[in-house]
All heavy atoms as a GROMACS GRO file, in nm:
protein
  562
    1MET      N    1   8.588  11.784  10.032
    1MET     CA    2   8.682  11.675  10.013
    1MET      C    3   8.832  11.723  10.029
    1MET      O    4   8.920  11.642  10.076
    1MET     CB    5   8.673  11.591   9.891
    1MET     CG    6   8.547  11.507   9.885
    1MET     SD    7   8.533  11.370  10.010
    1MET     CE    8   8.692  11.286   9.991
    2GLY      N    9   8.844  11.859   9.995
    2GLY     CA   10   8.994  11.908   9.982
    2GLY      C   11   9.062  11.890  10.122
    2GLY      O   12   9.168  11.842  10.127
    3PRO      N   13   8.999  11.939  10.229
    3PRO     CA   14   9.075  11.923  10.356
    3PRO      C   15   9.106  11.774  10.398
    3PRO      O   16   9.208  11.741  10.453
    3PRO     CB   17   8.982  11.998  10.461
    3PRO     CG   18   8.894  12.091  10.369
    3PRO     CD   19   8.889  12.014  10.242
    4THR      N   20   9.008  11.687  10.370
    4THR     CA   21   9.030  11.550  10.397
    4THR      C   22   9.143  11.498  10.328
    4THR      O   23   9.227  11.421  10.378
    4THR     CB   24   8.901  11.467  10.378
    4THR    OG1   25   8.790  11.520  10.454
    4THR    CG2   26   8.923  11.326  10.399
    5ILE      N   27   9.149  11.528  10.190
    5ILE     CA   28   9.269  11.467  10.112
    5ILE      C   29   9.390  11.543  10.149
    5ILE      O   30   9.500  11.467  10.153
    5ILE     CB   31   9.214  11.503   9.960
    5ILE    CG1   32   9.101  11.439   9.911
    5ILE    CG2   33   9.348  11.463   9.873
    5ILE    CD1   34   9.104  11.284   9.932
    6ASP      N   35   9.397  11.660  10.198
    6ASP     CA   36   9.518  11.721  10.247
    6ASP      C   37   9.559  11.645  10.378
    6ASP      O   38   9.675  11.622  10.385
    6ASP     CB   39   9.490  11.872  10.286
    6ASP     CG   40   9.475  11.951  10.147
    6ASP    OD1   41   9.506  11.904  10.038
    6ASP    OD2   42   9.415  12.064  10.167
    7GLN      N   43   9.470  11.612  10.473
    7GLN     CA   44   9.503  11.534  10.579
    7GLN      C   45   9.548  11.404  10.553
    7GLN      O   46   9.664  11.352  10.606
    7GLN     CB   47   9.385  11.524  10.677
    7GLN     CG   48   9.339  11.655  10.740
    7GLN     CD   49   9.203  11.641  10.824
    7GLN    OE1   50   9.157  11.534  10.832
    7GLN    NE2   51   9.156  11.745  10.869
    8ILE      N   52   9.504  11.340  10.449
    8ILE     CA   53   9.541  11.207  10.406
    8ILE      C   54   9.673  11.216  10.354
    8ILE      O   55   9.771  11.129  10.384
    8ILE     CB   56   9.447  11.133  10.300
    8ILE    CG1   57   9.312  11.108  10.369
    8ILE    CG2   58   9.501  11.021  10.242
    8ILE    CD1   59   9.306  10.993  10.469
    9ALA      N   60   9.708  11.305  10.266
    9ALA     CA   61   9.837  11.333  10.217
    9ALA      C   62   9.952  11.344  10.329
    9ALA      O   63  10.054  11.279  10.317
    9ALA     CB   64   9.845  11.450  10.130
   10THR      N   65   9.922  11.417  10.435
   10THR     CA   66  10.013  11.432  10.545
   10THR      C   67  10.024  11.306  10.624
   10THR      O   68  10.138  11.254  10.644
   10THR     CB   69   9.965  11.541  10.643
   10THR    OG1   70   9.955  11.664  10.570
   10THR    CG2   71  10.057  11.556  10.759
   11GLU      N   72   9.918  11.225  10.648
   11GLU     CA   73   9.919  11.117  10.730
   11GLU      C   74   9.992  10.992  10.650
   11GLU      O   75  10.058  10.913  10.708
   11GLU     CB   76   9.789  11.072  10.771
   11GLU     CG   77   9.724  11.155  10.869
   11GLU     CD   78   9.575  11.111  10.912
   11GLU    OE1   79   9.552  10.991  10.904
   11GLU    OE2   80   9.508  11.194  10.970
   12TYR      N   81   9.982  10.990  10.525
   12TYR     CA   82  10.033  10.881  10.439
   12TYR      C   83  10.163  10.928  10.365
   12TYR      O   84  10.213  10.859  10.272
   12TYR     CB   85   9.924  10.842  10.342
   12TYR     CG   86   9.832  10.751  10.412
   12TYR    CD1   87   9.727  10.802  10.481
   12TYR    CD2   88   9.821  10.604  10.396
   12TYR    CE1   89   9.634  10.718  10.541
   12TYR    CE2   90   9.738  10.534  10.445
   12TYR     CZ   91   9.631  10.588  10.518
   12TYR     OH   92   9.536  10.503  10.578
   13ALA      N   93  10.216  11.039  10.409
   13ALA     CA   94  10.341  11.087  10.340
   13ALA      C   95  10.456  10.972  10.357
   13ALA      O   96  10.477  10.920  10.456
   13ALA     CB   97  10.388  11.218  10.419
   14GLY      N   98  10.520  10.955  10.233
   14GLY     CA   99  10.620  10.848  10.224
   14GLY      C  100  10.572  10.718  10.197
   14GLY      O  101  10.654  10.625  10.159
   15ARG      N  102  10.437  10.703  10.188
   15ARG     CA  103  10.379  10.586  10.160
   15ARG      C  104  10.298  10.577  10.035
   15ARG      O  105  10.278  10.482   9.967
   15ARG     CB  106  10.287  10.532  10.272
   15ARG     CG  107  10.374  10.502  10.406
   15ARG     CD  108  10.292  10.470  10.517
   15ARG     NE  109  10.178  10.384  10.512
   15ARG     CZ  110  10.062  10.394  10.598
   15ARG    NH1  111  10.059  10.464  10.700
   15ARG    NH2  112   9.974  10.302  10.569
   16VAL      N  113  10.232  10.696  10.004
   16VAL     CA  114  10.150  10.719   9.889
   16VAL      C  115  10.186  10.856   9.836
   16VAL      O  116  10.216  10.948   9.912
   16VAL     CB  117   9.997  10.688   9.913
   16VAL    CG1  118   9.969  10.558   9.969
   16VAL    CG2  119   9.934  10.808  10.008
   17LYS      N  120  10.149  10.879   9.706
   17LYS     CA  121  10.141  11.007   9.644
   17LYS      C  122   9.996  11.051   9.630
   17LYS      O  123   9.917  10.966   9.585
   17LYS     CB  124  10.208  10.998   9.514
   17LYS     CG  125  10.348  10.966   9.519
   17LYS     CD  126  10.419  10.975   9.372
   17LYS     CE  127  10.573  10.936   9.387
   17LYS     NZ  128  10.627  10.939   9.245
   18VAL      N  129   9.975  11.174   9.677
   18VAL     CA  130   9.840  11.211   9.673
   18VAL      C  131   9.827  11.338   9.583
   18VAL      O  132   9.910  11.423   9.592
   18VAL     CB  133   9.787  11.259   9.799
   18VAL    CG1  134   9.645  11.316   9.806
   18VAL    CG2  135   9.789  11.136   9.907
   19GLY      N  136   9.735  11.324   9.484
   19GLY     CA  137   9.715  11.444   9.397
   19GLY      C  138   9.579  11.483   9.384
   19GLY      O  139   9.493  11.402   9.404
   20LYS      N  140   9.546  11.605   9.337
   20LYS     CA  141   9.428  11.643   9.311
   20LYS      C  142   9.422  11.715   9.163
   20LYS      O  143   9.520  11.778   9.111
   20LYS     CB  144   9.383  11.764   9.403
   20LYS     CG  145   9.376  11.719   9.554
   20LYS     CD  146   9.314  11.822   9.642
   20LYS     CE  147   9.426  11.876   9.718
   20LYS     NZ  148   9.359  11.995   9.814
   21VAL      N  149   9.322  11.686   9.093
   21VAL     CA  150   9.311  11.741   8.957
   21VAL      C  151   9.174  11.817   8.940
   21VAL      O  152   9.078  11.770   8.986
   21VAL     CB  153   9.304  11.609   8.855
   21VAL    CG1  154   9.284  11.678   8.728
   21VAL    CG2  155   9.439  11.532   8.873
   22ASP      N  156   9.189  11.936   8.894
   22ASP     CA  157   9.073  12.018   8.848
   22ASP      C  158   9.025  11.967   8.726
   22ASP      O  159   9.091  11.991   8.619
   22ASP     CB  160   9.119  12.164   8.848
   22ASP     CG  161   9.009  12.252   8.796
   22ASP    OD1  162   8.900  12.209   8.765
   22ASP    OD2  163   9.028  12.377   8.795
   23VAL      N  164   8.911  11.900   8.726
   23VAL     CA  165   8.858  11.843   8.584
   23VAL      C  166   8.812  11.940   8.494
   23VAL      O  167   8.810  11.916   8.380
   23VAL     CB  168   8.746  11.739   8.625
   23VAL    CG1  169   8.799  11.615   8.698
   23VAL    CG2  170   8.622  11.792   8.696
   24ASP      N  171   8.771  12.068   8.540
   24ASP     CA  172   8.742  12.168   8.440
   24ASP      C  173   8.851  12.216   8.373
   24ASP      O  174   8.835  12.251   8.251
   24ASP     CB  175   8.676  12.287   8.519
   24ASP     CG  176   8.539  12.252   8.580
   24ASP    OD1  177   8.472  12.157   8.531
   24ASP    OD2  178   8.512  12.306   8.701
   25SER      N  179   8.965  12.209   8.423
   25SER     CA  180   9.089  12.250   8.359
   25SER      C  181   9.160  12.146   8.292
   25SER      O  182   9.249  12.166   8.206
   25SER     CB  183   9.183  12.318   8.451
   25SER     OG  184   9.127  12.436   8.516
   26ASN      N  185   9.128  12.029   8.317
   26ASN     CA  186   9.193  11.907   8.267
   26ASN      C  187   9.088  11.802   8.218
   26ASN      O  188   9.079  11.701   8.257
   26ASN     CB  189   9.277  11.836   8.378
   26ASN     CG  190   9.389  11.926   8.424
   26ASN    OD1  191   9.494  11.943   8.354
   26ASN    ND2  192   9.365  11.996   8.538
   27VAL      N  193   9.021  11.852   8.109
   27VAL     CA  194   8.913  11.767   8.064
   27VAL      C  195   8.960  11.628   7.993
   27VAL      O  196   8.886  11.538   8.018
   27VAL     CB  197   8.833  11.853   7.940
   27VAL    CG1  198   8.716  11.773   7.884
   27VAL    CG2  199   8.770  11.976   8.014
   28GLN      N  200   9.075  11.641   7.931
   28GLN     CA  201   9.125  11.510   7.878
   28GLN      C  202   9.163  11.410   7.981
   28GLN      O  203   9.136  11.296   7.968
   28GLN     CB  204   9.258  11.542   7.791
   28GLN     CG  205   9.214  11.620   7.667
   28GLN     CD  206   9.341  11.650   7.586
   28GLN    OE1  207   9.439  11.664   7.638
   28GLN    NE2  208   9.332  11.644   7.442
   29THR      N  209   9.213  11.450   8.100
   29THR     CA  210   9.244  11.361   8.200
   29THR      C  211   9.115  11.303   8.260
   29THR      O  212   9.118  11.178   8.286
   29THR     CB  213   9.322  11.435   8.309
   29THR    OG1  214   9.448  11.484   8.245
   29THR    CG2  215   9.353  11.331   8.430
   30ALA      N  216   9.003  11.386   8.281
   30ALA     CA  217   8.883  11.335   8.340
   30ALA      C  218   8.827  11.230   8.233
   30ALA      O  219   8.773  11.137   8.280
   30ALA     CB  220   8.781  11.454   8.357
   31GLY      N  221   8.825  11.267   8.108
   31GLY     CA  222   8.791  11.183   7.999
   31GLY      C  223   8.863  11.052   8.001
   31GLY      O  224   8.805  10.932   7.990
   32ARG      N  225   8.994  11.044   8.018
   32ARG     CA  226   9.070  10.925   8.016
   32ARG      C  227   9.034  10.830   8.133
   32ARG      O  228   9.042  10.704   8.100
   32ARG     CB  229   9.217  10.971   8.036
   32ARG     CG  230   9.315  10.853   8.036
   32ARG     CD  231   9.462  10.911   8.062
   32ARG     NE  232   9.553  10.789   8.066
   32ARG     CZ  233   9.686  10.823   8.073
   32ARG    NH1  234   9.725  10.937   8.102
   32ARG    NH2  235   9.753  10.715   8.092
   33TYR      N  236   8.994  10.885   8.236
   33TYR     CA  237   8.957  10.794   8.354
   33TYR      C  238   8.811  10.787   8.372
   33TYR      O  239   8.759  10.738   8.480
   33TYR     CB  240   9.027  10.846   8.483
   33TYR     CG  241   9.181  10.823   8.467
   33TYR    CD1  242   9.274  10.927   8.451
   33TYR    CD2  243   9.231  10.692   8.470
   33TYR    CE1  244   9.406  10.916   8.432
   33TYR    CE2  245   9.355  10.677   8.466
   33TYR     CZ  246   9.440  10.782   8.444
   33TYR     OH  247   9.578  10.760   8.423
   34GLN      N  248   8.736  10.827   8.274
   34GLN     CA  249   8.578  10.833   8.268
   34GLN      C  250   8.529  10.892   8.397
   34GLN      O  251   8.428  10.825   8.464
   34GLN     CB  252   8.550  10.681   8.248
   34GLN     CG  253   8.591  10.628   8.127
   34GLN     CD  254   8.565  10.487   8.092
   34GLN    OE1  255   8.524  10.416   8.180
   34GLN    NE2  256   8.590  10.446   7.979
   35ILE      N  257   8.568  11.005   8.436
   35ILE     CA  258   8.512  11.077   8.548
   35ILE      C  259   8.386  11.139   8.510
   35ILE      O  260   8.374  11.220   8.431
   35ILE     CB  261   8.610  11.194   8.602
   35ILE    CG1  262   8.760  11.150   8.616
   35ILE    CG2  263   8.547  11.260   8.712
   35ILE    CD1  264   8.770  11.043   8.728
   36ARG      N  265   8.275  11.080   8.591
   36ARG     CA  266   8.143  11.138   8.547
   36ARG      C  267   8.082  11.203   8.659
   36ARG      O  268   7.975  11.276   8.646
   36ARG     CB  269   8.062  11.020   8.510
   36ARG     CG  270   8.112  10.937   8.382
   36ARG     CD  271   8.012  10.879   8.301
   36ARG     NE  272   8.053  10.778   8.203
   36ARG     CZ  273   8.132  10.821   8.100
   36ARG    NH1  274   8.182  10.940   8.076
   36ARG    NH2  275   8.170  10.727   8.023
   37GLY      N  276   8.132  11.189   8.776
   37GLY     CA  277   8.084  11.255   8.892
   37GLY      C  278   8.206  11.324   8.979
   37GLY      O  279   8.313  11.273   8.973
   38ILE      N  280   8.166  11.432   9.050
   38ILE     CA  281   8.274  11.494   9.131
   38ILE      C  282   8.222  11.508   9.274
   38ILE      O  283   8.105  11.543   9.288
   38ILE     CB  284   8.297  11.654   9.074
   38ILE    CG1  285   8.336  11.640   8.922
   38ILE    CG2  286   8.395  11.712   9.159
   38ILE    CD1  287   8.347  11.774   8.866
   39PRO      N  288   8.308  11.466   9.375
   39PRO     CA  289   8.434  11.424   9.349
   39PRO      C  290   8.459  11.274   9.319
   39PRO      O  291   8.349  11.193   9.343
   39PRO     CB  292   8.509  11.442   9.497
   39PRO     CG  293   8.383  11.435   9.586
   39PRO     CD  294   8.267  11.468   9.514
   40THR      N  295   8.561  11.242   9.269
   40THR     CA  296   8.586  11.100   9.230
   40THR      C  297   8.728  11.071   9.284
   40THR      O  298   8.820  11.142   9.259
   40THR     CB  299   8.588  11.067   9.081
   40THR    OG1  300   8.454  11.085   9.030
   40THR    CG2  301   8.634  10.930   9.048
   41LEU      N  302   8.739  10.974   9.355
   41LEU     CA  303   8.874  10.931   9.412
   41LEU      C  304   8.916  10.801   9.333
   41LEU      O  305   8.834  10.705   9.313
   41LEU     CB  306   8.853  10.890   9.564
   41LEU     CG  307   8.792  10.999   9.652
   41LEU    CD1  308   8.785  10.950   9.804
   41LEU    CD2  309   8.886  11.121   9.653
   42LEU      N  310   9.040  10.809   9.292
   42LEU     CA  311   9.090  10.691   9.231
   42LEU      C  312   9.227  10.653   9.302
   42LEU      O  313   9.303  10.727   9.333
   42LEU     CB  314   9.143  10.728   9.085
   42LEU     CG  315   9.034  10.788   8.984
   42LEU    CD1  316   9.103  10.834   8.855
   42LEU    CD2  317   8.936  10.687   8.968
   43VAL      N  318   9.238  10.520   9.328
   43VAL     CA  319   9.361  10.460   9.378
   43VAL      C  320   9.426  10.386   9.273
   43VAL      O  321   9.375  10.303   9.204
   43VAL     CB  322   9.336  10.364   9.492
   43VAL    CG1  323   9.454  10.304   9.546
   43VAL    CG2  324   9.251  10.435   9.608
   44PHE      N  325   9.553  10.441   9.241
   44PHE     CA  326   9.638  10.372   9.151
   44PHE      C  327   9.750  10.280   9.219
   44PHE      O  328   9.794  10.322   9.317
   44PHE     CB  329   9.723  10.486   9.072
   44PHE     CG  330   9.640  10.566   8.972
   44PHE    CD1  331   9.570  10.672   9.034
   44PHE    CD2  332   9.614  10.527   8.839
   44PHE    CE1  333   9.499  10.755   8.941
   44PHE    CE2  334   9.542  10.611   8.759
   44PHE     CZ  335   9.472  10.717   8.813
   45LYS      N  336   9.775  10.174   9.148
   45LYS     CA  337   9.879  10.077   9.186
   45LYS      C  338   9.938  10.023   9.067
   45LYS      O  339   9.876   9.958   8.992
   45LYS     CB  340   9.817   9.975   9.284
   45LYS     CG  341   9.929   9.893   9.356
   45LYS     CD  342   9.869   9.805   9.481
   45LYS     CE  343   9.980   9.746   9.547
   45LYS     NZ  344   9.938   9.668   9.653
   46GLY      N  345  10.073  10.037   9.052
   46GLY     CA  346  10.135   9.982   8.945
   46GLY      C  347  10.084  10.058   8.811
   46GLY      O  348  10.092  10.001   8.694
   47GLY      N  349  10.046  10.183   8.818
   47GLY     CA  350  10.004  10.258   8.715
   47GLY      C  351   9.858  10.236   8.665
   47GLY      O  352   9.806  10.287   8.571
   48LYS      N  353   9.786  10.149   8.726
   48LYS     CA  354   9.649  10.115   8.693
   48LYS      C  355   9.555  10.147   8.818
   48LYS      O  356   9.583  10.142   8.923
   48LYS     CB  357   9.642   9.967   8.658
   48LYS     CG  358   9.723   9.931   8.543
   48LYS     CD  359   9.703   9.778   8.517
   48LYS     CE  360   9.796   9.747   8.397
   48LYS     NZ  361   9.778   9.612   8.346
   49VAL      N  362   9.436  10.182   8.773
   49VAL     CA  363   9.337  10.217   8.873
   49VAL      C  364   9.285  10.084   8.939
   49VAL      O  365   9.240   9.994   8.869
   49VAL     CB  366   9.204  10.285   8.816
   49VAL    CG1  367   9.103  10.303   8.914
   49VAL    CG2  368   9.241  10.417   8.756
   50VAL      N  369   9.303  10.074   9.072
   50VAL     CA  370   9.266   9.953   9.150
   50VAL      C  371   9.138   9.975   9.240
   50VAL      O  372   9.082   9.868   9.280
   50VAL     CB  373   9.380   9.897   9.234
   50VAL    CG1  374   9.495   9.849   9.134
   50VAL    CG2  375   9.440   9.998   9.338
   51GLU      N  376   9.106  10.098   9.240
   51GLU     CA  377   8.982  10.130   9.313
   51GLU      C  378   8.935  10.260   9.293
   51GLU      O  379   9.014  10.360   9.264
   51GLU     CB  380   9.009  10.113   9.480
   51GLU     CG  381   8.862  10.118   9.557
   51GLU     CD  382   8.886  10.067   9.694
   51GLU    OE1  383   8.996   9.994   9.721
   51GLU    OE2  384   8.786  10.072   9.770
   52GLN      N  385   8.792  10.280   9.287
   52GLN     CA  386   8.745  10.408   9.252
   52GLN      C  387   8.605  10.438   9.344
   52GLN      O  388   8.528  10.339   9.348
   52GLN     CB  389   8.700  10.415   9.104
   52GLN     CG  390   8.636  10.541   9.057
   52GLN     CD  391   8.609  10.544   8.912
   52GLN    OE1  392   8.667  10.464   8.836
   52GLN    NE2  393   8.527  10.619   8.866
   53LYS      N  394   8.597  10.564   9.388
   53LYS     CA  395   8.473  10.593   9.460
   53LYS      C  396   8.425  10.722   9.403
   53LYS      O  397   8.502  10.817   9.382
   53LYS     CB  398   8.504  10.624   9.606
   53LYS     CG  399   8.534  10.488   9.690
   53LYS     CD  400   8.436  10.473   9.800
   53LYS     CE  401   8.478  10.364   9.887
   53LYS     NZ  402   8.393  10.257   9.886
   54VAL      N  403   8.306  10.728   9.376
   54VAL     CA  404   8.248  10.858   9.323
   54VAL      C  405   8.151  10.916   9.442
   54VAL      O  406   8.073  10.845   9.502
   54VAL     CB  407   8.148  10.834   9.198
   54VAL    CG1  408   8.083  10.948   9.156
   54VAL    CG2  409   8.234  10.771   9.097
   55GLY      N  410   8.172  11.047   9.464
   55GLY     CA  411   8.090  11.111   9.564
   55GLY      C  412   8.189  11.141   9.687
   55GLY      O  413   8.282  11.076   9.718
   56ALA      N  414   8.123  11.226   9.779
   56ALA     CA  415   8.206  11.260   9.882
   56ALA      C  416   8.195  11.151   9.989
   56ALA      O  417   8.092  11.088  10.012
   56ALA     CB  418   8.140  11.386   9.958
   57VAL      N  419   8.312  11.114  10.031
   57VAL     CA  420   8.342  11.011  10.147
   57VAL      C  421   8.399  11.066  10.262
   57VAL      O  422   8.488  11.162  10.247
   57VAL     CB  423   8.392  10.887  10.094
   57VAL    CG1  424   8.313  10.812   9.983
   57VAL    CG2  425   8.532  10.909  10.033
   58GLY      N  426   8.390  11.011  10.381
   58GLY     CA  427   8.462  11.054  10.503
   58GLY      C  428   8.612  11.004  10.512
   58GLY      O  429   8.646  10.918  10.429
   59LYS      N  430   8.677  11.072  10.588
   59LYS     CA  431   8.824  11.034  10.608
   59LYS      C  432   8.852  10.879  10.632
   59LYS      O  433   8.935  10.825  10.584
   59LYS     CB  434   8.878  11.114  10.717
   59LYS     CG  435   9.032  11.088  10.736
   59LYS     CD  436   9.090  11.201  10.845
   59LYS     CE  437   9.222  11.168  10.875
   59LYS     NZ  438   9.274  11.248  10.980
   60ALA      N  439   8.766  10.825  10.720
   60ALA     CA  440   8.773  10.676  10.753
   60ALA      C  441   8.761  10.596  10.619
   60ALA      O  442   8.838  10.493  10.602
   60ALA     CB  443   8.679  10.647  10.860
   61ASP      N  444   8.670  10.638  10.540
   61ASP     CA  445   8.646  10.557  10.406
   61ASP      C  446   8.769  10.574  10.315
   61ASP      O  447   8.803  10.478  10.254
   61ASP     CB  448   8.515  10.609  10.343
   61ASP     CG  449   8.395  10.567  10.414
   61ASP    OD1  450   8.391  10.454  10.477
   61ASP    OD2  451   8.294  10.645  10.420
   62VAL      N  452   8.824  10.682  10.308
   62VAL     CA  453   8.941  10.702  10.233
   62VAL      C  454   9.055  10.633  10.273
   62VAL      O  455   9.131  10.564  10.207
   62VAL     CB  456   8.983  10.868  10.218
   62VAL    CG1  457   9.111  10.878  10.142
   62VAL    CG2  458   8.871  10.947  10.154
   63LYS      N  459   9.077  10.630  10.414
   63LYS     CA  460   9.186  10.552  10.484
   63LYS      C  461   9.161  10.406  10.447
   63LYS      O  462   9.253  10.323  10.422
   63LYS     CB  463   9.195  10.573  10.626
   63LYS     CG  464   9.251  10.724  10.651
   63LYS     CD  465   9.246  10.748  10.808
   63LYS     CE  466   9.366  10.684  10.864
   63LYS     NZ  467   9.387  10.725  11.003
   64LYS      N  468   9.038  10.354  10.450
   64LYS     CA  469   9.005  10.207  10.423
   64LYS      C  470   9.047  10.175  10.275
   64LYS      O  471   9.092  10.070  10.256
   64LYS     CB  472   8.856  10.190  10.456
   64LYS     CG  473   8.823  10.044  10.438
   64LYS     CD  474   8.672  10.028  10.477
   64LYS     CE  475   8.633   9.890  10.472
   64LYS     NZ  476   8.497   9.862  10.497
   65MET      N  477   9.009  10.274  10.186
   65MET     CA  478   9.053  10.250  10.056
   65MET      C  479   9.192  10.227  10.031
   65MET      O  480   9.241  10.137   9.965
   65MET     CB  481   9.007  10.369   9.959
   65MET     CG  482   8.867  10.371   9.923
   65MET     SD  483   8.826  10.527   9.830
   65MET     CE  484   8.918  10.487   9.675
   66LEU      N  485   9.268  10.321  10.093
   66LEU     CA  486   9.415  10.321  10.079
   66LEU      C  487   9.485  10.188  10.152
   66LEU      O  488   9.577  10.130  10.095
   66LEU     CB  489   9.486  10.434  10.129
   66LEU     CG  490   9.453  10.575  10.054
   66LEU    CD1  491   9.499  10.690  10.130
   66LEU    CD2  492   9.502  10.550   9.924
   67ASP      N  493   9.425  10.172  10.269
   67ASP     CA  494   9.490  10.064  10.359
   67ASP      C  495   9.475   9.934  10.285
   67ASP      O  496   9.559   9.838  10.308
   67ASP     CB  497   9.422  10.059  10.494
   67ASP     CG  498   9.463  10.172  10.578
   67ASP    OD1  499   9.570  10.236  10.547
   67ASP    OD2  500   9.409  10.201  10.676
   68ALA      N  501   9.372   9.914  10.213
   68ALA     CA  502   9.351   9.784  10.130
   68ALA      C  503   9.467   9.765  10.019
   68ALA      O  504   9.479   9.663   9.976
   68ALA     CB  505   9.219   9.783  10.059
   69HIS      N  506   9.539   9.862   9.990
   69HIS     CA  507   9.631   9.866   9.873
   69HIS      C  508   9.783   9.904   9.921
   69HIS      O  509   9.868   9.899   9.845
   69HIS     CB  510   9.592   9.949   9.758
   69HIS     CG  511   9.455   9.916   9.707
   69HIS    ND1  512   9.425   9.804   9.636
   69HIS    CD2  513   9.322   9.971   9.733
   69HIS    CE1  514   9.304   9.795   9.610
   69HIS    NE2  515   9.248   9.888   9.664
   70VAL      N  516   9.797   9.950  10.044
   70VAL     CA  517   9.926  10.006  10.086
   70VAL      C  518   9.971   9.921  10.199
   70VAL      O  519   9.906   9.883  10.298
   70VAL     CB  520   9.909  10.152  10.140
   70VAL    CG1  521  10.038  10.197  10.194
   70VAL    CG2  522   9.866  10.232  10.027
   71ASP      N  523  10.100   9.891  10.205
   71ASP     CA  524  10.169   9.816  10.300
   71ASP      C  525  10.146   9.902  10.440
   71ASP      O  526  10.179  10.026  10.442
   71ASP     CB  527  10.312   9.794  10.273
   71ASP     CG  528  10.388   9.712  10.372
   71ASP    OD1  529  10.325   9.660  10.475
   71ASP    OD2  530  10.514   9.705  10.361
   72ALA      N  531  10.114   9.832  10.546
   72ALA     CA  532  10.094   9.900  10.669
   72ALA      C  533  10.221   9.961  10.728
   72ALA      O  534  10.218  10.048  10.812
   72ALA     CB  535  10.019   9.805  10.762
   73THR      N  536  10.332   9.908  10.693
   73THR     CA  537  10.454   9.954  10.742
   73THR      C  538  10.494  10.091  10.696
   73THR      O  539  10.499  10.117  10.560
   73THR     CB  540  10.567   9.859  10.717
   73THR    OG1  541  10.523   9.727  10.745
   73THR    CG2  542  10.702   9.894  10.779
   74VAL      N  543  10.530  10.185  10.777
   74VAL     CA  544  10.570  10.309  10.734
   74VAL      C  545  10.712  10.302  10.698
   74VAL      O  546  10.798  10.259  10.780
   74VAL     CB  547  10.542  10.423  10.839
   74VAL    CG1  548  10.598  10.547  10.808
   74VAL    CG2  549  10.404  10.423  10.875
   75THR      N  550  10.751  10.358  10.584
   75THR     CA  551  10.894  10.368  10.550
   75THR      C  552  10.950  10.498  10.576
   75THR      O  553  10.881  10.597  10.584
   75THR     CB  554  10.912  10.347  10.399
   75THR    OG1  555  10.831  10.452  10.327
   75THR    CG2  556  10.858  10.198  10.347
   76SER      N  557  11.087  10.497  10.613
   76SER     CA  558  11.148  10.621  10.654
   76SER      C  559  11.207  10.691  10.540
   76SER      O  560  11.265  10.629  10.455
   76SER     CB  561  11.244  10.597  10.759
   76SER     OG  562  11.195  10.531  10.885
   0.00000   0.00000   0.00000
């Protein structure tokens, strides 16, 4: 998933913030969001989780997740 997430970060630059968390090193964060499987993708909007997917998904699926919550207009 790493390369896919890196590509998404580049394609959505300026529209979303993309981050990765090592759950082994950040056990409290994983617990806070009830991460039970790896990888888990979380979409936050307004500081709250609005969508979650557990397991590896393709780039098209990640884009679909984001597009449902992000304005289609690219900001400069």
